[in-house]
C-alpha positions as CSV (number, residue, x, y, z in Angstrom):
1,K,0.0,0.0,0.0
2,P,1.6,3.5,-0.9
3,A,2.1,5.8,1.8
4,P,-0.6,8.4,2.4
5,K,0.0,11.6,0.1
6,V,1.0,13.8,3.2
7,L,4.1,11.4,3.8
8,Q,5.0,11.0,0.1
9,K,8.1,13.1,-1.1
10,R,6.9,16.0,-2.9
11,P,8.7,17.1,-6.1
12,G,11.1,19.9,-5.3
13,A,11.2,19.2,-1.5
14,A,15.0,18.7,-1.6
15,A,15.5,21.9,-3.4
16,K,13.4,23.7,-0.8
17,A,15.4,22.2,2.0
18,K,18.7,23.3,0.3
19,A,17.4,26.9,0.0
20,K,17.3,27.0,3.9
21,M,21.0,26.3,4.1
22,F,21.4,30.1,4.7
23,P,18.1,31.1,6.3
24,S,19.2,34.7,6.4
25,A,22.2,36.7,5.3
26,K,23.8,36.5,8.8
27,D,24.3,32.7,8.2
28,V,26.7,33.5,5.5
29,H,30.2,34.1,6.7
30,L,32.3,36.3,4.4
31,L,36.1,36.7,4.6
32,V,37.1,39.9,2.8
33,V,40.7,40.1,2.2
34,D,42.6,43.2,1.0
35,D,45.8,44.9,1.7
36,E,44.2,48.3,1.1
37,P,42.7,49.6,4.4
38,E,40.3,51.8,2.2
39,V,38.8,48.9,0.6
40,L,38.3,46.9,3.9
41,N,36.8,50.2,5.4
42,L,34.4,50.3,2.4
43,L,33.5,46.6,2.0
44,V,33.4,45.3,5.7
45,P,30.6,47.6,6.9
46,F,28.7,47.6,3.6
47,L,28.5,43.8,3.6
48,R,27.7,43.9,7.4
49,K,24.8,46.4,6.6
50,K,23.5,43.8,4.2
51,G,23.3,41.3,7.0
52,Y,26.4,39.2,6.4
53,T,28.7,38.0,9.0
54,V,31.9,39.5,7.9
55,S,35.6,39.0,9.0
56,E,38.7,40.5,7.3
57,A,42.3,40.1,6.7
58,E,45.0,42.5,5.7
59,D,47.4,40.2,3.8
60,G,47.7,36.8,2.4
61,D,49.2,34.9,5.4
62,Q,46.4,36.3,7.7
63,A,43.8,35.4,5.1
64,L,45.0,31.7,4.7
65,E,45.1,31.5,8.6
66,K,41.4,32.7,8.8
67,I,40.4,30.3,6.0
68,L,41.9,27.4,7.7
69,T,40.6,28.3,11.2
70,D,37.2,29.9,10.4
71,R,36.1,28.2,7.2
72,P,34.1,31.1,5.7
73,N,31.5,30.4,3.1
74,V,32.7,32.9,0.9
75,V,36.1,34.6,0.4
76,L,36.3,38.1,-1.5
77,L,40.1,37.8,-2.3
78,D,42.5,40.6,-3.5
79,V,45.1,39.2,-5.7
80,M,48.0,41.5,-5.4
81,M,49.0,41.5,-1.7
82,P,52.2,41.3,0.5
83,G,52.9,37.7,1.5
84,L,51.0,35.2,-0.2
85,N,48.9,36.6,-3.2
86,G,45.6,35.8,-3.9
87,W,46.3,33.3,-6.7
88,E,48.5,31.4,-4.3
89,I,45.8,31.4,-1.6
90,S,43.1,30.2,-4.1
91,Q,45.4,27.4,-5.5
92,Y,46.0,26.2,-2.0
93,V,42.4,26.1,-1.1
94,R,41.4,24.3,-4.3
95,D,44.1,21.5,-3.7
96,R,42.5,20.6,-0.2
97,P,39.5,18.5,-0.1
98,E,38.5,19.7,3.2
99,L,38.2,23.3,1.9
100,D,36.0,22.4,-1.0
101,P,33.0,24.2,0.4
102,V,34.9,27.5,0.5
103,R,33.9,29.7,-2.5
104,I,36.4,32.4,-3.8
105,I,35.6,35.6,-5.5
106,M,38.8,37.3,-6.9
107,A,39.1,41.1,-6.7
108,T,41.8,42.7,-8.8
109,G,42.7,45.6,-11.0
110,I,44.6,43.6,-13.5
111,G,41.8,44.1,-16.1
112,E,38.7,42.2,-17.0
113,E,40.2,40.0,-19.8
114,M,43.2,39.0,-17.6
115,N,40.8,38.4,-14.5
116,A,38.5,36.2,-16.9
117,A,41.5,34.2,-17.8
118,T,43.4,33.8,-14.5
119,A,40.5,33.6,-12.1
120,P,39.4,29.8,-13.2
121,L,43.0,28.8,-13.7
122,Y,43.5,29.3,-9.9
123,G,40.1,27.9,-9.0
124,A,38.1,31.1,-8.3
125,D,34.5,30.8,-8.5
126,A,33.9,34.4,-9.7
127,Y,35.8,37.6,-10.0
128,I,35.2,41.4,-9.9
129,D,37.4,44.1,-11.4
130,K,38.7,47.0,-9.4
131,P,37.6,49.5,-9.1
132,F,34.1,48.3,-8.5
133,R,30.8,49.4,-7.4
134,L,29.3,48.1,-4.0
135,E,26.1,47.1,-6.0
136,D,28.3,44.8,-8.2
137,V,30.0,43.3,-5.2
138,E,26.7,42.6,-3.6
139,K,25.3,41.1,-6.8
140,I,28.3,38.7,-6.9
141,V,28.0,37.8,-3.4
142,K,24.4,37.0,-3.7
143,D,25.0,35.0,-6.8
144,I,27.6,32.8,-5.1
145,V,25.4,32.3,-2.2
146,H,22.5,31.3,-4.6
147,R,24.8,28.8,-6.3
148,I,25.9,27.3,-3.0
149,E,22.2,26.8,-1.9
150,S,21.2,25.4,-5.3
151,G,24.0,22.8,-5.1
152,A,25.5,24.4,-8.4
153,F,29.1,23.6,-7.1
154,L,30.5,20.2,-7.6
155,A,32.9,18.7,-5.2
156,R,36.5,19.1,-6.7
157,H,37.7,15.9,-4.8
158,A,35.9,12.7,-4.7
């Protein structure tokens, strides 16, 4: 005898369950990494005002330490920094299965064509060119969060 309709799996129930992975923006942990204090002073309060939980790092070494200890959902990562650069950090993260869930957005002023070519090579999930508009940062972060919730990212290590 089939299960009563109430107990049967509804189509799309799994998708709805995934959508609750981040019930609100505050459940999303962002790490903003940039060696320019002006950029941090602009982005961190802006993203917090949008409701995200935000931490920051001022150089590559500090960023890697925070990625390893805090496991942020999304890292907004400058490329050109003292110590480890953004490309090295991204490559390090992508080489480690335990860091598969960490999503990376590269932020740099090297130009859109160069960014489009290098970001995927180093395992970034998205990129944004400097200088950027805050609205564009918000849009990219929302897109990455939506892609996490929808299961659009495949595990890199099986």
